[in-house]
C-alpha positions in Angstrom: -300.3 15.0 102.7 -296.5 15.3 103.9 -294.3 17.4 102.0 -290.6 16.7 101.2 -288.5 19.6 99.6 -285.2 19.3 97.6 -283.3 22.2 98.6 -281.3 24.0 96.1 -277.4 23.8 97.3 -276.8 27.7 98.8 -273.6 27.1 100.1 -270.4 28.3 97.6 -269.3 27.2 95.3 -272.6 25.5 94.8 -272.7 22.0 94.8 -274.0 19.6 91.9 -275.1 16.7 93.4 -278.7 16.5 94.8 -280.8 14.0 97.2 -282.9 12.8 94.5 -282.8 12.5 91.1 -286.4 13.1 89.0 -287.0 9.4 88.6 -286.6 8.9 91.9 -288.6 11.5 92.7 -291.4 10.6 91.1 -290.7 6.7 92.7 -291.0 8.1 96.4 -294.0 10.0 95.8 -295.4 6.8 94.4 -294.1 4.3 97.3 -294.8 6.4 100.6 -298.2 6.9 100.8 -299.4 10.5 101.2 -296.0 12.1 100.6 -295.4 14.7 97.8 -291.9 15.6 96.7 -291.1 18.9 95.8 -287.8 20.2 93.8 -286.5 23.9 94.4 -285.1 24.8 91.4 -281.6 25.4 90.5 -279.3 26.1 87.8 -276.1 23.9 89.1 -277.9 21.2 89.6 -276.5 18.1 87.8 -280.1 17.3 87.0 -281.7 19.8 85.4 -285.5 21.4 86.6 -286.4 20.5 83.0 -285.6 16.8 83.7 -287.4 17.1 86.9 -290.6 18.6 85.2 -290.5 16.0 82.6 -291.1 13.7 84.9 -294.1 15.4 86.5 -292.3 16.2 90.0 -293.6 19.4 91.3 -291.2 22.6 91.6 -291.2 25.4 93.3 -289.3 28.6 94.9 -290.7 28.6 98.0 -290.5 25.2 99.4 -291.4 26.8 103.4 -294.7 24.8 103.4 -292.6 21.3 103.3 -292.2 19.5 106.4 -289.3 17.8 105.9 -286.2 19.5 103.6 -283.3 17.2 102.1 -280.3 19.2 100.8 -276.3 17.8 100.8 -274.0 20.4 101.8 -274.7 22.6 104.8 -277.7 25.2 104.4 -276.5 28.8 104.8 -277.8 30.0 108.1 -280.1 32.9 106.4 -282.0 30.4 104.7 -283.0 27.9 107.3 -286.7 27.8 108.3 -287.6 27.5 112.0 -289.3 24.0 113.1 -288.5 22.0 110.5 -286.8 18.8 109.4 -283.3 19.4 107.5 -281.4 16.2 106.5 -277.8 17.6 105.4 -274.2 17.0 106.0 -273.5 19.9 108.8 -269.8 19.4 109.7 -270.0 20.2 113.2 -269.6 16.7 114.5 -265.7 17.3 115.2 -266.6 20.9 116.2 -265.7 22.6 113.1 -265.3 26.7 114.0 -266.6 27.8 110.3 -270.0 25.9 111.8 -270.2 26.6 115.0 -272.7 29.4 113.7 -274.5 27.4 111.9 -275.5 25.1 114.8 -276.4 27.6 116.8 -278.5 29.1 114.2 -280.4 25.5 114.1 -280.5 25.1 117.5 -282.4 28.6 117.9 -284.9 28.3 115.0 -285.8 24.7 116.6 -284.6 22.5 114.2 -284.6 18.8 114.3 -281.0 18.3 112.4 -280.2 15.0 110.8 -277.0 14.7 109.3 -276.5 11.7 107.0 -272.8 11.2 108.9 -274.7 10.2 111.6 -277.1 8.1 110.6 -275.8 4.8 111.5 -277.1 0.9 112.3 -276.8 0.0 116.3 -273.0 -1.0 116.3 -272.9 2.8 114.5 -271.9 1.3 111.3 -272.5 4.6 108.9 -275.6 3.7 106.5 -274.9 6.2 104.0 -273.1 8.5 101.9 -270.9 9.2 99.0 -267.3 7.0 99.9 -267.8 4.8 97.0 -267.7 7.8 94.4 -264.9 9.6 96.2 -263.3 5.7 95.8 -263.6 5.9 92.1 -262.6 9.2 91.7 -259.7 9.3 94.0 -258.3 6.5 92.3 -259.0 7.9 88.2 -257.2 11.4 89.8 -253.9 9.2 90.9 -254.2 7.5 87.4 -254.5 10.9 86.0 -251.6 11.9 87.7 -249.1 9.5 87.3 -250.2 9.6 83.0 -249.2 13.2 83.5 -246.1 12.8 85.1 -244.6 10.6 83.1 -246.6 11.3 79.9 -247.5 7.9 79.6 -251.3 8.8 78.7 -253.5 11.7 79.2 -256.8 11.0 80.5 -259.9 13.4 80.7 -259.8 14.8 83.9 -263.4 12.9 86.1 -265.5 16.3 86.1 -265.5 16.6 82.3 -267.2 13.7 82.2 -270.7 13.1 81.5 -271.2 10.2 84.3 -269.5 6.7 85.0 -269.9 5.3 82.1 -267.6 7.7 80.1 -265.0 7.9 82.6 -264.9 4.2 81.7 -264.1 4.6 78.5 -261.3 7.1 79.0 -259.4 4.2 80.9 -258.8 2.5 77.2 -256.3 5.2 77.2 -254.4 3.7 80.6 -250.8 2.1 79.6 -249.0 1.6 82.4 -245.4 -0.2 82.8 -245.1 -2.7 85.7 -246.0 0.5 88.1 -246.7 -0.7 91.7 -250.1 0.3 93.7 -250.7 0.5 97.1 -254.7 1.2 98.3 -255.1 1.4 102.1 -258.3 0.8 103.1 -261.8 -1.7 103.4 -264.2 0.0 103.4 -266.5 2.2 100.6 -264.1 4.7 99.6 -261.4 1.6 99.2 -264.0 -0.3 97.1 -264.5 2.2 94.9 -261.0 2.4 94.3 -260.3 -1.2 93.9 -263.3 -1.6 91.5 -261.6 0.9 89.0 -258.6 -0.8 89.2 -260.1 -4.0 88.4 -261.8 -2.3 85.5 -258.3 -2.0 84.4 -258.3 -5.5 84.9 -254.8 -4.5 87.3 -252.8 -7.6 88.7 -253.9 -8.1 92.8 -251.2 -9.3 95.0 -250.8 -10.0 98.4 -248.8 -7.9 100.6 -245.8 -10.1 100.8 -246.1 -10.7 97.0 -245.4 -6.7 97.0 -242.5 -6.7 98.8 -240.9 -9.7 98.2 -241.4 -9.9 94.0 -240.6 -7.9 90.9 -243.6 -7.9 88.4 -243.6 -7.5 84.3 -247.0 -6.2 84.6 -249.2 -3.1 87.1 -250.0 -4.8 89.9 -251.4 -3.7 93.3 -251.8 -4.5 96.9 -255.2 -3.3 99.1 -253.2 -2.6 103.3 -255.6 -3.1 105.9 -254.7 -1.6 109.3 -253.1 -4.8 110.7 -251.1 -5.0 107.3 -249.4 -1.8 108.2 -249.9 -1.2 112.1 -248.5 -2.5 115.5 -248.5 -2.4 119.3 -246.3 -0.7 120.7 -246.5 -3.5 123.6 -245.2 -6.6 121.1 -248.4 -7.6 121.6 -250.7 -10.0 119.1 -252.7 -7.3 116.6 -255.9 -6.8 118.1 -258.2 -4.9 115.5 -261.2 -3.8 118.8 -257.8 -2.6 120.7 -256.8 -1.1 117.7 -259.9 1.3 116.8 -260.6 1.9 120.5 -256.9 2.9 121.7 -255.3 3.7 118.3 -252.4 6.1 120.6 -251.4 1.9 121.5 -249.5 1.3 118.2 -247.5 2.1 115.6 -246.6 2.2 112.4 -244.8 -0.1 110.1 -246.2 1.6 106.5 -242.4 2.1 106.3 -241.8 -1.7 104.9 -243.5 -0.6 101.7 -242.4 2.7 100.8 -239.4 1.6 98.9 -241.3 -1.0 96.5 -244.8 1.5 95.8 -244.8 3.8 93.4 -248.3 5.5 93.6 -250.5 5.3 96.5 -254.1 5.7 97.0 -255.0 6.1 100.8 -258.9 5.1 101.2 -258.6 5.0 105.3 -259.8 6.6 107.8 -258.0 8.1 109.9 -258.1 8.7 113.8 -255.8 11.3 114.9 -254.7 9.4 117.6 -253.3 6.6 115.8 -249.9 7.2 114.3 -249.5 8.4 111.0 -248.2 6.2 108.2 -244.9 7.9 107.7 -242.9 11.0 108.2 -241.5 14.0 106.6 -237.8 12.4 107.6 -238.9 9.4 106.4 -239.5 10.9 103.0 -236.0 12.5 102.8 -235.2 9.3 101.9 -233.6 7.9 98.6 -235.8 4.9 99.0 -239.0 6.3 99.5 -239.9 5.7 96.2 -243.4 6.8 96.1 -244.0 8.9 93.9 -247.9 10.2 93.0 -250.6 10.2 96.4 -253.6 10.8 95.9 -255.2 11.3 99.2 -258.9 10.5 99.2 -259.3 11.0 102.9 -258.2 14.0 102.8 -256.8 15.1 106.6 -254.8 18.3 106.4 -251.7 17.8 108.8 -253.3 14.0 109.0 -251.8 10.6 108.4 -249.9 11.8 105.2 -247.1 14.5 106.1 -247.3 15.9 102.1 -251.1 16.9 102.6 -250.2 20.0 103.5 -253.9 21.6 102.3 -256.4 20.1 100.2 -256.7 20.7 96.0 -260.1 21.5 94.3 -261.7 20.0 91.1 -260.4 22.3 88.4 -257.2 22.1 89.9 -256.5 18.4 91.0 -252.4 18.5 91.5 -249.9 20.0 93.7 -246.4 18.9 94.0 -244.1 18.4 97.9 -240.9 18.4 97.3 -240.1 16.5 99.9 -236.3 17.9 100.9 -237.7 21.6 101.5 -241.0 20.1 102.6 -242.7 23.1 100.8 -245.1 23.0 97.8 -243.7 23.2 94.4 -244.7 22.3 90.8 -246.9 19.1 90.5 -244.9 17.1 87.5 -241.4 17.7 88.8 -239.3 14.8 89.1 -238.3 16.6 92.1 -241.9 16.2 93.9 -244.7 14.1 94.8 -247.4 14.9 93.0 -250.2 15.3 95.7 -254.4 14.7 95.1 -255.7 16.0 97.9 -259.5 16.9 96.8 -261.8 16.9 99.4 -265.4 16.7 97.2 -264.7 14.4 95.2 -268.1 12.2 94.8 -269.1 15.9 92.9 -266.6 14.9 90.0 -269.4 12.6 89.0 -272.4 14.3 90.6 -275.2 12.1 88.1 -273.9 9.1 89.7 -273.1 10.2 92.7 -276.4 11.1 93.2 -278.4 8.5 91.9 -276.4 6.3 94.0 -277.5 8.2 97.4 -280.8 9.1 96.2 -281.4 4.4 96.1 -279.8 4.5 99.8 -281.7 6.9 101.1 -284.8 5.7 99.3 -283.8 1.7 100.9 -281.9 2.5 104.1 -283.6 5.7 105.4 -287.4 6.8 104.1 -289.1 3.4 106.4 -287.5 5.0 109.4 -288.4 8.9 108.6 -291.5 8.7 107.1 -293.2 4.6 108.7 -291.7 3.6 111.8 -288.0 4.2 113.2 -288.2 0.7 115.2 -284.3 0.7 115.2 -283.8 4.2 116.6 -281.4 5.6 112.9 -283.6 8.6 112.9 -282.5 9.1 116.3 -279.3 8.6 116.6 -278.9 10.5 113.6 -280.4 13.1 114.8 -278.0 15.9 116.4 -280.7 18.3 117.7 -284.3 18.1 118.4 -287.3 20.3 120.1 -284.4 23.2 120.5 -282.4 20.9 122.1 -278.6 19.1 121.6 -279.3 15.2 121.4 -277.8 13.3 124.1 -275.1 11.4 121.2 -274.2 15.1 121.3 -273.9 16.8 124.2 -270.0 16.7 124.0 -271.3 19.7 121.9 -272.8 21.8 124.6 -270.0 24.3 124.5 -269.9 24.8 121.2 -273.1 25.6 120.6 -273.8 28.3 123.1 -274.3 31.4 122.2 
């Protein structure tokens, strides 16, 4: 019998998410042939040990007899088990310095590392992730910040809500004036943010209406890349060219900053691409944005005020555009910044349930039955003690 182990999250601070909920463990046991799911006990997981046991799921501390091991965040190198298949977010594909030794240990221990971030279809579109809940929580935090800054309403922080249903109940407290909101992006993250604004029945308008009309009610616009970028040489917009050669484009986002009150930034950013606006542009009296929820959280990236990340417990900091320094988050002289880099952890039960469903639907058949489309090979960074062909560029990074 093949054994699949659900790891306890060992990295500090401890992540409360999990690859499979108790009910999903039972489903996998019943629907994937001679497979048994084993769960390592955890005192900090959002689903308790008792919830797994009540579903009849086997729990054991020693998971060394499992063939495949599933976690969420990086597995500390000292607890890695030789010759296993691991699935987790390794944060190594951008040569992150702090995880260099982790990748080296994975190679040394002959581990097949399948990184969730690298699981893509044949067009290299990701098939699994937590982006939707990052968008949900990011938009909620944006409203929380705006309500606090202008003393309009007071929401319970998302991480203190039991689940998404309680978060939605909190939204009843939201009372907005004729605020203008921008959501950037068109992927999972942006879809989550847009869904939350939809729950509030905030009016959606076009980019033209956003810059040309005033409204007596709160409104938002969803901007895609063509709305705020243009080719430097003046040629017509070409999406394929933008993603292949973003350095050939410049930002036109400045046309929105004199009308926008609240920015929810959900768009993926390539370091070769232009930033949305400059620090100098933020000095202008016409720069109206007073709250920025940078859901993407690229430090010193597309949003100049994101000079560090914030935390779930301390979500906001103030960016003073004149001194270009951190200050009081709710001061009238600062832009309130939300740059939490692990937003789905604020709704760990819902995020885990959604993630587990995607794992079951999109990944397990290829992992356990037949990988006809090459999903697992594309998502594997290492195998048989070597880097896979797609990740040979990590060779110098992984050298001992």
